[in-house]
Phi, psi and omega in degrees: 000132183289161182278142180257144180246133180231170177243135176229109181056038178081355180257144182276131173242142177260142179243122185235138175256116197228172178279166173301314181298320176293324177293323178298313180301313187291309186267335186089004182208178172284117183210151176272333177208163173203147179244122179277111189256020176274002184105354179278343180051066176233135172248127179250147176223129170298122181303330187268001185236017190296131170208163176306309183296319178294322180294314184289332173299308183290327173297319174308320178301309186298319177295321181286325175301325187279348185292140179279056179237007185307312182278352185282143172260106188247144175288166180293332171292327176292311172306314176306311186294316178301314180298309184294328177292316175308305177302316179300323186277324193239006182297314179302317177298316181300313178297317176302315183291325178294320177297321177296319174302308182298321180294316176306308178304309179303319184277343191239004180252000000 
């Protein structure tokens, strides 16, 4: 299956659908999904475990990664405010992107 490309806060992310064995090799553990936060901007999904909740969960990691708060030292209340604001601004986009990912997967698997 080819790699899907999506945009998160204007940055290109790759979405890959892989086997459980490949996922274990990448993450070192059993996982249904994984988001590479090392700067590579890749979201991995176990082809046998696809669900709307999983897709939105991994997208949440990607969107949170792109927030400009990495060097800041925030209190838990500030982190909560940033997170809630992100979801308020981006939830509709995240849901649309999640549907797009699931549609692509169904049509190409």
